[in-house]
PDB file of N, H, CA, C and O in Angstrom:
ATOM      1  N   MET A   1       0.815  12.012 -14.597  1.00  0.00           N
ATOM      2  CA  MET A   1       1.483  11.562 -15.083  1.00  0.00           C
ATOM      3  C   MET A   1       0.770  10.225 -15.879  1.00  0.00           C
ATOM      4  O   MET A   1      -0.083   9.517 -15.344  1.00  0.00           O
ATOM      5  N   GLY A   2       1.449   9.962 -17.678  1.00  0.00           N
ATOM      6  H   GLY A   2       2.142  10.537 -18.113  1.00  0.00           H
ATOM      7  CA  GLY A   2       0.902   9.404 -18.286  1.00  0.00           C
ATOM      8  C   GLY A   2       1.383   7.957 -18.277  1.00  0.00           C
ATOM      9  O   GLY A   2       2.276   7.738 -17.459  1.00  0.00           O
ATOM     10  N   VAL A   3       1.061   7.131 -18.866  1.00  0.00           N
ATOM     11  H   VAL A   3       0.335   7.308 -19.530  1.00  0.00           H
ATOM     12  CA  VAL A   3       1.909   5.619 -19.517  1.00  0.00           C
ATOM     13  C   VAL A   3       2.512   5.873 -20.466  1.00  0.00           C
ATOM     14  O   VAL A   3       2.248   6.531 -21.473  1.00  0.00           O
ATOM     15  N   SER A   4       3.722   5.100 -20.001  1.00  0.00           N
ATOM     16  H   SER A   4       3.936   4.565 -19.183  1.00  0.00           H
ATOM     17  CA  SER A   4       4.816   5.260 -21.504  1.00  0.00           C
ATOM     18  C   SER A   4       4.383   4.705 -22.596  1.00  0.00           C
ATOM     19  O   SER A   4       3.578   3.775 -22.548  1.00  0.00           O
ATOM     20  N   ARG A   5       4.897   5.237 -23.842  1.00  0.00           N
ATOM     21  H   ARG A   5       5.551   5.992 -23.881  1.00  0.00           H
ATOM     22  CA  ARG A   5       4.383   4.436 -25.263  1.00  0.00           C
ATOM     23  C   ARG A   5       5.270   3.067 -25.022  1.00  0.00           C
ATOM     24  O   ARG A   5       4.616   2.096 -25.401  1.00  0.00           O
ATOM     25  N   ASP A   6       6.322   2.768 -24.602  1.00  0.00           N
ATOM     26  H   ASP A   6       6.854   3.557 -24.294  1.00  0.00           H
ATOM     27  CA  ASP A   6       7.078   1.604 -24.428  1.00  0.00           C
ATOM     28  C   ASP A   6       6.280   0.411 -23.798  1.00  0.00           C
ATOM     29  O   ASP A   6       6.250  -0.780 -24.107  1.00  0.00           O
ATOM     30  N   PHE A   7       5.600   1.167 -22.745  1.00  0.00           N
ATOM     31  H   PHE A   7       5.624   2.134 -22.494  1.00  0.00           H
ATOM     32  CA  PHE A   7       4.647  -0.005 -22.124  1.00  0.00           C
ATOM     33  C   PHE A   7       3.196  -0.505 -23.027  1.00  0.00           C
ATOM     34  O   PHE A   7       2.710  -1.636 -23.045  1.00  0.00           O
ATOM     35  N   ALA A   8       2.678   0.797 -23.788  1.00  0.00           N
ATOM     36  H   ALA A   8       3.073   1.715 -23.773  1.00  0.00           H
ATOM     37  CA  ALA A   8       1.525   0.378 -24.884  1.00  0.00           C
ATOM     38  C   ALA A   8       2.354  -0.575 -25.942  1.00  0.00           C
ATOM     39  O   ALA A   8       1.785  -1.609 -26.291  1.00  0.00           O
ATOM     40  N   ARG A   9       3.566  -0.313 -26.436  1.00  0.00           N
ATOM     41  H   ARG A   9       4.028   0.527 -26.153  1.00  0.00           H
ATOM     42  CA  ARG A   9       3.985  -1.212 -27.235  1.00  0.00           C
ATOM     43  C   ARG A   9       3.952  -2.687 -26.792  1.00  0.00           C
ATOM     44  O   ARG A   9       3.368  -3.540 -27.461  1.00  0.00           O
ATOM     45  N   GLN A  10       4.666  -2.988 -25.520  1.00  0.00           N
ATOM     46  H   GLN A  10       5.141  -2.295 -24.977  1.00  0.00           H
ATOM     47  CA  GLN A  10       4.772  -4.225 -25.072  1.00  0.00           C
ATOM     48  C   GLN A  10       3.363  -4.518 -24.786  1.00  0.00           C
ATOM     49  O   GLN A  10       3.532  -5.673 -24.394  1.00  0.00           O
ATOM     50  N   LEU A  11       2.094  -4.329 -24.691  1.00  0.00           N
ATOM     51  H   LEU A  11       1.956  -3.391 -25.009  1.00  0.00           H
ATOM     52  CA  LEU A  11       1.132  -4.498 -24.517  1.00  0.00           C
ATOM     53  C   LEU A  11       0.553  -4.883 -25.994  1.00  0.00           C
ATOM     54  O   LEU A  11      -0.142  -5.897 -26.056  1.00  0.00           O
ATOM     55  N   ARG A  12       0.795  -4.138 -27.188  1.00  0.00           N
ATOM     56  H   ARG A  12       1.360  -3.314 -27.138  1.00  0.00           H
ATOM     57  CA  ARG A  12       0.313  -4.822 -28.468  1.00  0.00           C
ATOM     58  C   ARG A  12       1.144  -6.040 -28.849  1.00  0.00           C
ATOM     59  O   ARG A  12       0.656  -6.942 -29.531  1.00  0.00           O
ATOM     60  N   LYS A  13       2.215  -6.063 -28.474  1.00  0.00           N
ATOM     61  H   LYS A  13       2.612  -5.330 -27.920  1.00  0.00           H
ATOM     62  CA  LYS A  13       2.878  -7.592 -28.447  1.00  0.00           C
ATOM     63  C   LYS A  13       2.320  -8.590 -27.706  1.00  0.00           C
ATOM     64  O   LYS A  13       2.602  -9.717 -28.113  1.00  0.00           O
ATOM     65  N   SER A  14       1.512  -8.523 -26.605  1.00  0.00           N
ATOM     66  H   SER A  14       1.283  -7.608 -26.274  1.00  0.00           H
ATOM     67  CA  SER A  14       1.414  -9.646 -25.887  1.00  0.00           C
ATOM     68  C   SER A  14      -0.281  -9.435 -25.779  1.00  0.00           C
ATOM     69  O   SER A  14      -0.776  -9.542 -24.657  1.00  0.00           O
ATOM     70  N   SER A  15      -1.150  -9.142 -26.914  1.00  0.00           N
ATOM     71  H   SER A  15      -0.747  -9.055 -27.826  1.00  0.00           H
ATOM     72  CA  SER A  15      -2.525  -8.852 -26.631  1.00  0.00           C
ATOM     73  C   SER A  15      -3.366 -10.343 -26.247  1.00  0.00           C
ATOM     74  O   SER A  15      -2.995 -11.511 -26.364  1.00  0.00           O
ATOM     75  N   ALA A  16      -4.455  -9.843 -25.819  1.00  0.00           N
ATOM     76  H   ALA A  16      -4.756  -8.894 -25.724  1.00  0.00           H
ATOM     77  CA  ALA A  16      -5.134 -11.028 -24.901  1.00  0.00           C
ATOM     78  C   ALA A  16      -6.017 -11.503 -26.594  1.00  0.00           C
ATOM     79  O   ALA A  16      -6.233 -10.820 -27.596  1.00  0.00           O
ATOM     80  N   ASP A  17      -6.310 -12.830 -26.298  1.00  0.00           N
ATOM     81  H   ASP A  17      -6.135 -13.385 -25.484  1.00  0.00           H
ATOM     82  CA  ASP A  17      -6.885 -13.546 -27.444  1.00  0.00           C
ATOM     83  C   ASP A  17      -8.137 -12.811 -28.161  1.00  0.00           C
ATOM     84  O   ASP A  17      -8.302 -12.673 -29.373  1.00  0.00           O
ATOM     85  N   ALA A  18      -9.118 -12.303 -26.930  1.00  0.00           N
ATOM     86  H   ALA A  18      -8.983 -12.415 -25.946  1.00  0.00           H
ATOM     87  CA  ALA A  18      -9.954 -11.250 -27.587  1.00  0.00           C
ATOM     88  C   ALA A  18      -9.758 -10.090 -28.069  1.00  0.00           C
ATOM     89  O   ALA A  18     -10.755  -9.562 -28.561  1.00  0.00           O
ATOM     90  N   GLU A  19      -8.691  -9.446 -28.096  1.00  0.00           N
ATOM     91  H   GLU A  19      -7.880  -9.875 -27.696  1.00  0.00           H
ATOM     92  CA  GLU A  19      -8.096  -8.673 -28.685  1.00  0.00           C
ATOM     93  C   GLU A  19      -7.822  -8.743 -29.701  1.00  0.00           C
ATOM     94  O   GLU A  19      -8.371  -8.044 -30.553  1.00  0.00           O
ATOM     95  N   THR A  20      -6.761  -9.715 -30.016  1.00  0.00           N
ATOM     96  H   THR A  20      -6.315 -10.282 -29.323  1.00  0.00           H
ATOM     97  CA  THR A  20      -6.734 -10.200 -31.204  1.00  0.00           C
ATOM     98  C   THR A  20      -7.508 -10.657 -32.433  1.00  0.00           C
ATOM     99  O   THR A  20      -7.157 -10.616 -33.612  1.00  0.00           O
ATOM    100  N   ARG A  21      -8.627 -11.097 -31.899  1.00  0.00           N
ATOM    101  H   ARG A  21      -8.912 -11.130 -30.941  1.00  0.00           H
ATOM    102  CA  ARG A  21      -9.985 -11.947 -32.655  1.00  0.00           C
ATOM    103  C   ARG A  21     -10.242 -10.528 -33.471  1.00  0.00           C
ATOM    104  O   ARG A  21      -9.971 -10.415 -34.667  1.00  0.00           O
ATOM    105  N   LEU A  22     -10.882  -9.306 -32.551  1.00  0.00           N
ATOM    106  H   LEU A  22     -11.103  -9.397 -31.580  1.00  0.00           H
ATOM    107  CA  LEU A  22     -11.540  -8.005 -32.722  1.00  0.00           C
ATOM    108  C   LEU A  22     -10.438  -7.150 -33.649  1.00  0.00           C
ATOM    109  O   LEU A  22     -11.029  -6.357 -34.382  1.00  0.00           O
ATOM    110  N   TRP A  23      -9.363  -7.124 -33.760  1.00  0.00           N
ATOM    111  H   TRP A  23      -8.883  -7.768 -33.165  1.00  0.00           H
ATOM    112  CA  TRP A  23      -8.452  -6.193 -34.013  1.00  0.00           C
ATOM    113  C   TRP A  23      -8.412  -5.910 -35.599  1.00  0.00           C
ATOM    114  O   TRP A  23      -7.890  -6.781 -36.294  1.00  0.00           O
ATOM    115  N   SER A  24      -8.845  -4.938 -36.125  1.00  0.00           N
ATOM    116  H   SER A  24      -9.270  -4.231 -35.560  1.00  0.00           H
ATOM    117  CA  SER A  24      -8.825  -4.487 -37.543  1.00  0.00           C
ATOM    118  C   SER A  24      -8.289  -2.775 -37.665  1.00  0.00           C
ATOM    119  O   SER A  24      -8.884  -1.890 -37.049  1.00  0.00           O
ATOM    120  N   LYS A  25      -7.599  -2.614 -38.173  1.00  0.00           N
ATOM    121  H   LYS A  25      -7.116  -3.332 -38.672  1.00  0.00           H
ATOM    122  CA  LYS A  25      -7.212  -1.350 -38.181  1.00  0.00           C
ATOM    123  C   LYS A  25      -8.307  -0.274 -38.856  1.00  0.00           C
ATOM    124  O   LYS A  25      -8.016   0.921 -38.815  1.00  0.00           O
ATOM    125  N   GLN A  26      -9.734  -0.751 -39.559  1.00  0.00           N
ATOM    126  H   GLN A  26      -9.971  -1.722 -39.593  1.00  0.00           H
ATOM    127  CA  GLN A  26     -10.348   0.162 -39.766  1.00  0.00           C
ATOM    128  C   GLN A  26     -11.702  -0.655 -39.705  1.00  0.00           C
ATOM    129  O   GLN A  26     -11.616  -1.856 -39.962  1.00  0.00           O
ATOM    130  N   VAL A  27     -12.966  -0.122 -39.387  1.00  0.00           N
ATOM    131  H   VAL A  27     -13.036   0.854 -39.178  1.00  0.00           H
ATOM    132  CA  VAL A  27     -14.305  -0.302 -39.324  1.00  0.00           C
ATOM    133  C   VAL A  27     -14.910   0.609 -39.915  1.00  0.00           C
ATOM    134  O   VAL A  27     -14.761   1.771 -39.539  1.00  0.00           O
ATOM    135  N   ASP A  28     -15.819   0.258 -41.089  1.00  0.00           N
ATOM    136  H   ASP A  28     -15.939  -0.686 -41.395  1.00  0.00           H
ATOM    137  CA  ASP A  28     -16.889   1.359 -41.805  1.00  0.00           C
ATOM    138  C   ASP A  28     -16.020   2.726 -41.740  1.00  0.00           C
ATOM    139  O   ASP A  28     -16.365   3.819 -41.292  1.00  0.00           O
ATOM    140  N   GLY A  29     -14.840   2.353 -42.299  1.00  0.00           N
ATOM    141  H   GLY A  29     -14.560   1.465 -42.664  1.00  0.00           H
ATOM    142  CA  GLY A  29     -14.115   3.933 -42.473  1.00  0.00           C
ATOM    143  C   GLY A  29     -13.059   4.463 -41.521  1.00  0.00           C
ATOM    144  O   GLY A  29     -12.028   5.103 -41.730  1.00  0.00           O
ATOM    145  N   LEU A  30     -13.566   4.054 -40.528  1.00  0.00           N
ATOM    146  H   LEU A  30     -14.403   3.534 -40.358  1.00  0.00           H
ATOM    147  CA  LEU A  30     -12.916   4.755 -39.050  1.00  0.00           C
ATOM    148  C   LEU A  30     -11.760   3.996 -38.949  1.00  0.00           C
ATOM    149  O   LEU A  30     -11.610   2.837 -39.337  1.00  0.00           O
ATOM    150  N   ARG A  31     -11.063   4.617 -38.481  1.00  0.00           N
ATOM    151  H   ARG A  31     -11.185   5.559 -38.167  1.00  0.00           H
ATOM    152  CA  ARG A  31      -9.421   4.000 -38.313  1.00  0.00           C
ATOM    153  C   ARG A  31      -9.128   3.996 -36.405  1.00  0.00           C
ATOM    154  O   ARG A  31      -9.262   4.996 -35.699  1.00  0.00           O
ATOM    155  N   PHE A  32      -8.795   2.874 -36.003  1.00  0.00           N
ATOM    156  H   PHE A  32      -8.687   2.062 -36.576  1.00  0.00           H
ATOM    157  CA  PHE A  32      -8.778   2.507 -34.804  1.00  0.00           C
ATOM    158  C   PHE A  32      -7.181   2.153 -34.739  1.00  0.00           C
ATOM    159  O   PHE A  32      -6.544   1.575 -35.619  1.00  0.00           O
ATOM    160  N   ARG A  33      -6.594   2.729 -33.251  1.00  0.00           N
ATOM    161  H   ARG A  33      -7.112   3.198 -32.536  1.00  0.00           H
ATOM    162  CA  ARG A  33      -5.387   2.633 -32.666  1.00  0.00           C
ATOM    163  C   ARG A  33      -5.948   1.530 -31.353  1.00  0.00           C
ATOM    164  O   ARG A  33      -6.965   1.488 -30.662  1.00  0.00           O
ATOM    165  N   ARG A  34      -4.669   0.688 -31.448  1.00  0.00           N
ATOM    166  H   ARG A  34      -3.843   0.722 -32.009  1.00  0.00           H
ATOM    167  CA  ARG A  34      -4.821  -0.476 -30.484  1.00  0.00           C
ATOM    168  C   ARG A  34      -3.536  -0.091 -29.195  1.00  0.00           C
ATOM    169  O   ARG A  34      -2.466   0.511 -29.282  1.00  0.00           O
ATOM    170  N   GLN A  35      -4.129  -0.650 -28.218  1.00  0.00           N
ATOM    171  H   GLN A  35      -4.998  -1.139 -28.147  1.00  0.00           H
ATOM    172  CA  GLN A  35      -3.160  -0.371 -27.005  1.00  0.00           C
ATOM    173  C   GLN A  35      -2.996   0.959 -26.868  1.00  0.00           C
ATOM    174  O   GLN A  35      -1.885   1.270 -26.438  1.00  0.00           O
ATOM    175  N   GLN A  36      -3.793   1.913 -27.108  1.00  0.00           N
ATOM    176  H   GLN A  36      -4.696   1.661 -27.457  1.00  0.00           H
ATOM    177  CA  GLN A  36      -3.634   3.620 -27.245  1.00  0.00           C
ATOM    178  C   GLN A  36      -3.166   3.941 -25.770  1.00  0.00           C
ATOM    179  O   GLN A  36      -3.727   3.216 -24.948  1.00  0.00           O
ATOM    180  N   PRO A  37      -2.235   4.892 -25.211  1.00  0.00           N
ATOM    181  CA  PRO A  37      -2.015   5.487 -23.897  1.00  0.00           C
ATOM    182  C   PRO A  37      -2.970   6.697 -24.067  1.00  0.00           C
ATOM    183  O   PRO A  37      -3.034   7.435 -25.051  1.00  0.00           O
ATOM    184  N   ILE A  38      -3.666   6.762 -22.981  1.00  0.00           N
ATOM    185  H   ILE A  38      -3.615   6.163 -22.182  1.00  0.00           H
ATOM    186  CA  ILE A  38      -4.785   7.919 -22.659  1.00  0.00           C
ATOM    187  C   ILE A  38      -4.194   8.398 -20.818  1.00  0.00           C
ATOM    188  O   ILE A  38      -4.405   7.716 -19.816  1.00  0.00           O
ATOM    189  N   GLY A  39      -3.787   9.129 -20.849  1.00  0.00           N
ATOM    190  H   GLY A  39      -3.616   9.683 -21.664  1.00  0.00           H
ATOM    191  CA  GLY A  39      -3.646   9.823 -19.129  1.00  0.00           C
ATOM    192  C   GLY A  39      -2.670   8.668 -18.752  1.00  0.00           C
ATOM    193  O   GLY A  39      -1.674   8.161 -19.268  1.00  0.00           O
ATOM    194  N   ARG A  40      -3.476   8.463 -17.506  1.00  0.00           N
ATOM    195  H   ARG A  40      -4.285   8.875 -17.087  1.00  0.00           H
ATOM    196  CA  ARG A  40      -2.722   7.136 -16.732  1.00  0.00           C
ATOM    197  C   ARG A  40      -3.177   5.795 -17.137  1.00  0.00           C
ATOM    198  O   ARG A  40      -2.867   4.842 -16.421  1.00  0.00           O
ATOM    199  N   TYR A  41      -3.881   5.610 -18.209  1.00  0.00           N
ATOM    200  H   TYR A  41      -4.132   6.384 -18.790  1.00  0.00           H
ATOM    201  CA  TYR A  41      -4.485   4.321 -18.697  1.00  0.00           C
ATOM    202  C   TYR A  41      -3.841   4.023 -20.155  1.00  0.00           C
ATOM    203  O   TYR A  41      -3.166   4.807 -20.823  1.00  0.00           O
ATOM    204  N   VAL A  42      -4.190   2.787 -20.461  1.00  0.00           N
ATOM    205  H   VAL A  42      -4.739   2.151 -19.918  1.00  0.00           H
ATOM    206  CA  VAL A  42      -3.770   2.072 -21.976  1.00  0.00           C
ATOM    207  C   VAL A  42      -5.243   1.588 -22.315  1.00  0.00           C
ATOM    208  O   VAL A  42      -5.755   0.810 -21.511  1.00  0.00           O
ATOM    209  N   VAL A  43      -5.790   1.879 -23.153  1.00  0.00           N
ATOM    210  H   VAL A  43      -5.373   2.512 -23.806  1.00  0.00           H
ATOM    211  CA  VAL A  43      -7.330   1.511 -23.970  1.00  0.00           C
ATOM    212  C   VAL A  43      -6.722   0.742 -24.724  1.00  0.00           C
ATOM    213  O   VAL A  43      -5.590   0.880 -25.188  1.00  0.00           O
ATOM    214  N   ASP A  44      -7.637  -0.300 -24.906  1.00  0.00           N
ATOM    215  H   ASP A  44      -8.556  -0.413 -24.529  1.00  0.00           H
ATOM    216  CA  ASP A  44      -7.479  -1.674 -25.761  1.00  0.00           C
ATOM    217  C   ASP A  44      -7.826  -0.910 -27.299  1.00  0.00           C
ATOM    218  O   ASP A  44      -6.879  -0.871 -28.084  1.00  0.00           O
ATOM    219  N   PHE A  45      -8.868  -0.434 -27.653  1.00  0.00           N
ATOM    220  H   PHE A  45      -9.637  -0.466 -27.015  1.00  0.00           H
ATOM    221  CA  PHE A  45      -9.005   0.511 -29.003  1.00  0.00           C
ATOM    222  C   PHE A  45      -9.335   1.771 -28.631  1.00  0.00           C
ATOM    223  O   PHE A  45      -9.898   2.090 -27.584  1.00  0.00           O
ATOM    224  N   PHE A  46      -8.879   2.668 -29.737  1.00  0.00           N
ATOM    225  H   PHE A  46      -8.421   2.409 -30.588  1.00  0.00           H
ATOM    226  CA  PHE A  46      -9.198   4.097 -29.687  1.00  0.00           C
ATOM    227  C   PHE A  46      -9.541   4.494 -30.958  1.00  0.00           C
ATOM    228  O   PHE A  46      -8.872   4.155 -31.934  1.00  0.00           O
ATOM    229  N   CYS A  47     -10.664   5.280 -31.046  1.00  0.00           N
ATOM    230  H   CYS A  47     -11.208   5.555 -30.253  1.00  0.00           H
ATOM    231  CA  CYS A  47     -10.759   5.857 -32.392  1.00  0.00           C
ATOM    232  C   CYS A  47     -10.960   7.321 -32.544  1.00  0.00           C
ATOM    233  O   CYS A  47     -12.100   7.786 -32.558  1.00  0.00           O
ATOM    234  N   PRO A  48      -9.982   8.015 -32.649  1.00  0.00           N
ATOM    235  CA  PRO A  48      -9.985   9.554 -32.356  1.00  0.00           C
ATOM    236  C   PRO A  48     -10.964  10.024 -33.235  1.00  0.00           C
ATOM    237  O   PRO A  48     -11.898  10.544 -32.625  1.00  0.00           O
ATOM    238  N   GLU A  49     -11.077  10.027 -34.367  1.00  0.00           N
ATOM    239  H   GLU A  49     -10.318   9.605 -34.863  1.00  0.00           H
ATOM    240  CA  GLU A  49     -12.454  10.746 -35.334  1.00  0.00           C
ATOM    241  C   GLU A  49     -13.801  10.609 -34.509  1.00  0.00           C
ATOM    242  O   GLU A  49     -14.442  11.604 -34.172  1.00  0.00           O
ATOM    243  N   ALA A  50     -14.105   9.595 -34.271  1.00  0.00           N
ATOM    244  H   ALA A  50     -13.584   8.786 -34.545  1.00  0.00           H
ATOM    245  CA  ALA A  50     -15.173   9.226 -33.323  1.00  0.00           C
ATOM    246  C   ALA A  50     -15.145   9.415 -31.878  1.00  0.00           C
ATOM    247  O   ALA A  50     -16.062   9.139 -31.103  1.00  0.00           O
ATOM    248  N   LYS A  51     -14.324   9.773 -31.668  1.00  0.00           N
ATOM    249  H   LYS A  51     -13.579   9.996 -32.297  1.00  0.00           H
ATOM    250  CA  LYS A  51     -14.196   9.772 -29.907  1.00  0.00           C
ATOM    251  C   LYS A  51     -14.282   8.531 -29.013  1.00  0.00           C
ATOM    252  O   LYS A  51     -14.408   8.640 -27.793  1.00  0.00           O
ATOM    253  N   LEU A  52     -14.217   7.428 -29.598  1.00  0.00           N
ATOM    254  H   LEU A  52     -14.114   7.340 -30.588  1.00  0.00           H
ATOM    255  CA  LEU A  52     -14.621   6.130 -29.033  1.00  0.00           C
ATOM    256  C   LEU A  52     -13.620   5.257 -28.635  1.00  0.00           C
ATOM    257  O   LEU A  52     -12.740   4.874 -29.407  1.00  0.00           O
ATOM    258  N   ILE A  53     -13.717   4.870 -27.296  1.00  0.00           N
ATOM    259  H   ILE A  53     -14.432   5.180 -26.669  1.00  0.00           H
ATOM    260  CA  ILE A  53     -12.640   3.957 -26.703  1.00  0.00           C
ATOM    261  C   ILE A  53     -13.558   2.386 -26.582  1.00  0.00           C
ATOM    262  O   ILE A  53     -14.757   2.430 -26.309  1.00  0.00           O
ATOM    263  N   VAL A  54     -13.015   1.353 -26.762  1.00  0.00           N
ATOM    264  H   VAL A  54     -12.041   1.317 -26.985  1.00  0.00           H
ATOM    265  CA  VAL A  54     -13.270   0.175 -26.744  1.00  0.00           C
ATOM    266  C   VAL A  54     -12.636  -0.915 -25.926  1.00  0.00           C
ATOM    267  O   VAL A  54     -11.874  -1.697 -26.495  1.00  0.00           O
ATOM    268  N   GLU A  55     -12.875  -1.032 -24.682  1.00  0.00           N
ATOM    269  H   GLU A  55     -13.495  -0.398 -24.220  1.00  0.00           H
ATOM    270  CA  GLU A  55     -12.328  -1.852 -23.633  1.00  0.00           C
ATOM    271  C   GLU A  55     -12.915  -3.368 -24.011  1.00  0.00           C
ATOM    272  O   GLU A  55     -14.116  -3.550 -24.210  1.00  0.00           O
ATOM    273  N   VAL A  56     -11.798  -4.564 -24.096  1.00  0.00           N
ATOM    274  H   VAL A  56     -10.823  -4.416 -23.934  1.00  0.00           H
ATOM    275  CA  VAL A  56     -12.254  -5.795 -24.334  1.00  0.00           C
ATOM    276  C   VAL A  56     -11.613  -6.597 -22.810  1.00  0.00           C
ATOM    277  O   VAL A  56     -10.497  -6.325 -22.367  1.00  0.00           O
ATOM    278  N   ASP A  57     -12.318  -7.351 -22.322  1.00  0.00           N
ATOM    279  H   ASP A  57     -13.224  -7.572 -22.682  1.00  0.00           H
ATOM    280  CA  ASP A  57     -12.452  -7.843 -21.209  1.00  0.00           C
ATOM    281  C   ASP A  57     -12.133  -9.505 -21.141  1.00  0.00           C
ATOM    282  O   ASP A  57     -13.022 -10.329 -20.928  1.00  0.00           O
ATOM    283  N   GLY A  58     -11.106  -9.758 -21.298  1.00  0.00           N
ATOM    284  H   GLY A  58     -10.384  -9.088 -21.471  1.00  0.00           H
ATOM    285  CA  GLY A  58     -10.552 -11.116 -21.449  1.00  0.00           C
ATOM    286  C   GLY A  58     -10.578 -11.648 -20.316  1.00  0.00           C
ATOM    287  O   GLY A  58     -11.083 -11.054 -19.364  1.00  0.00           O
ATOM    288  N   GLY A  59      -9.961 -13.044 -20.186  1.00  0.00           N
ATOM    289  H   GLY A  59      -9.551 -13.526 -20.960  1.00  0.00           H
ATOM    290  CA  GLY A  59      -9.672 -13.850 -18.820  1.00  0.00           C
ATOM    291  C   GLY A  59      -8.755 -12.957 -17.848  1.00  0.00           C
ATOM    292  O   GLY A  59      -8.899 -13.050 -16.629  1.00  0.00           O
ATOM    293  N   GLN A  60      -7.986 -12.252 -18.311  1.00  0.00           N
ATOM    294  H   GLN A  60      -7.869 -12.177 -19.301  1.00  0.00           H
ATOM    295  CA  GLN A  60      -6.909 -11.424 -17.435  1.00  0.00           C
ATOM    296  C   GLN A  60      -7.540 -10.940 -16.213  1.00  0.00           C
ATOM    297  O   GLN A  60      -7.094 -10.995 -15.067  1.00  0.00           O
ATOM    298  N   HIS A  61      -8.999 -10.304 -16.761  1.00  0.00           N
ATOM    299  H   HIS A  61      -9.361 -10.260 -17.692  1.00  0.00           H
ATOM    300  CA  HIS A  61      -9.899  -9.284 -15.522  1.00  0.00           C
ATOM    301  C   HIS A  61     -10.521 -10.118 -15.012  1.00  0.00           C
ATOM    302  O   HIS A  61     -11.365  -9.522 -14.342  1.00  0.00           O
ATOM    303  N   ALA A  62     -10.688 -11.489 -14.861  1.00  0.00           N
ATOM    304  H   ALA A  62     -10.003 -11.973 -15.405  1.00  0.00           H
ATOM    305  CA  ALA A  62     -11.713 -12.259 -13.914  1.00  0.00           C
ATOM    306  C   ALA A  62     -11.179 -12.112 -12.458  1.00  0.00           C
ATOM    307  O   ALA A  62     -11.913 -12.457 -11.532  1.00  0.00           O
ATOM    308  N   ASP A  63     -10.195 -11.721 -12.263  1.00  0.00           N
ATOM    309  H   ASP A  63      -9.598 -11.441 -13.015  1.00  0.00           H
ATOM    310  CA  ASP A  63      -9.752 -11.316 -10.723  1.00  0.00           C
ATOM    311  C   ASP A  63      -9.874  -9.976 -10.605  1.00  0.00           C
ATOM    312  O   ASP A  63      -9.423  -9.591  -9.526  1.00  0.00           O
ATOM    313  N   ALA A  64     -10.240  -9.241 -11.183  1.00  0.00           N
ATOM    314  H   ALA A  64     -10.606  -9.553 -12.059  1.00  0.00           H
ATOM    315  CA  ALA A  64     -10.023  -7.634 -11.175  1.00  0.00           C
ATOM    316  C   ALA A  64     -11.246  -6.924 -11.504  1.00  0.00           C
ATOM    317  O   ALA A  64     -11.303  -5.931 -12.229  1.00  0.00           O
ATOM    318  N   GLU A  65     -12.281  -7.531 -10.891  1.00  0.00           N
ATOM    319  H   GLU A  65     -12.235  -8.338 -10.302  1.00  0.00           H
ATOM    320  CA  GLU A  65     -13.412  -6.769 -10.894  1.00  0.00           C
ATOM    321  C   GLU A  65     -13.273  -5.456 -10.068  1.00  0.00           C
ATOM    322  O   GLU A  65     -13.551  -4.510 -10.805  1.00  0.00           O
ATOM    323  N   ARG A  66     -12.992  -5.104  -8.989  1.00  0.00           N
ATOM    324  H   ARG A  66     -12.766  -5.873  -8.391  1.00  0.00           H
ATOM    325  CA  ARG A  66     -12.800  -4.148  -8.148  1.00  0.00           C
ATOM    326  C   ARG A  66     -12.028  -3.128  -8.884  1.00  0.00           C
ATOM    327  O   ARG A  66     -12.448  -1.983  -9.044  1.00  0.00           O
ATOM    328  N   VAL A  67     -10.869  -3.562  -9.343  1.00  0.00           N
ATOM    329  H   VAL A  67     -10.527  -4.493  -9.214  1.00  0.00           H
ATOM    330  CA  VAL A  67     -10.341  -2.607 -10.380  1.00  0.00           C
ATOM    331  C   VAL A  67     -10.821  -1.831 -11.409  1.00  0.00           C
ATOM    332  O   VAL A  67     -10.829  -0.612 -11.580  1.00  0.00           O
ATOM    333  N   ASP A  68     -11.240  -2.806 -12.097  1.00  0.00           N
ATOM    334  H   ASP A  68     -11.234  -3.796 -11.958  1.00  0.00           H
ATOM    335  CA  ASP A  68     -11.964  -2.584 -12.907  1.00  0.00           C
ATOM    336  C   ASP A  68     -13.186  -1.467 -12.920  1.00  0.00           C
ATOM    337  O   ASP A  68     -13.281  -0.560 -13.747  1.00  0.00           O
ATOM    338  N   LEU A  69     -14.057  -1.711 -11.881  1.00  0.00           N
ATOM    339  H   LEU A  69     -13.980  -2.447 -11.209  1.00  0.00           H
ATOM    340  CA  LEU A  69     -15.190  -0.581 -11.172  1.00  0.00           C
ATOM    341  C   LEU A  69     -14.327   0.563 -10.904  1.00  0.00           C
ATOM    342  O   LEU A  69     -14.439   1.540 -11.643  1.00  0.00           O
ATOM    343  N   ILE A  70     -13.646   0.577 -10.138  1.00  0.00           N
ATOM    344  H   ILE A  70     -13.554  -0.217  -9.537  1.00  0.00           H
ATOM    345  CA  ILE A  70     -12.932   1.783  -9.944  1.00  0.00           C
ATOM    346  C   ILE A  70     -12.493   2.615 -11.010  1.00  0.00           C
ATOM    347  O   ILE A  70     -12.656   3.830 -10.898  1.00  0.00           O
ATOM    348  N   ARG A  71     -11.919   2.104 -12.109  1.00  0.00           N
ATOM    349  H   ARG A  71     -11.787   1.117 -12.200  1.00  0.00           H
ATOM    350  CA  ARG A  71     -11.299   2.718 -13.499  1.00  0.00           C
ATOM    351  C   ARG A  71     -12.866   3.101 -14.407  1.00  0.00           C
ATOM    352  O   ARG A  71     -12.865   4.002 -15.247  1.00  0.00           O
ATOM    353  N   THR A  72     -13.789   2.515 -14.184  1.00  0.00           N
ATOM    354  H   THR A  72     -13.790   1.784 -13.502  1.00  0.00           H
ATOM    355  CA  THR A  72     -15.017   2.763 -14.808  1.00  0.00           C
ATOM    356  C   THR A  72     -15.510   3.981 -14.199  1.00  0.00           C
ATOM    357  O   THR A  72     -16.072   4.696 -15.028  1.00  0.00           O
ATOM    358  N   LEU A  73     -15.492   4.352 -13.275  1.00  0.00           N
ATOM    359  H   LEU A  73     -15.035   3.770 -12.602  1.00  0.00           H
ATOM    360  CA  LEU A  73     -16.028   5.372 -12.201  1.00  0.00           C
ATOM    361  C   LEU A  73     -15.305   6.543 -12.554  1.00  0.00           C
ATOM    362  O   LEU A  73     -15.466   7.583 -11.916  1.00  0.00           O
TER     363      LEU A  73
END
């Protein structure tokens, strides 16, 4: 089961400082989507053309090392 688009929309409205600083819709002509639902997860930045996902760990991840490790595997 995937993540709802409404949940992803809420995340876009309450972005972490690090995400806000990095956000640009285009980099070298590649278009990125922010807070994109993919399966069970919502990724910070997604470029479908390059098949690239970028995750930005801000302060909210300081206490979530174990959860982040599980998602990485």
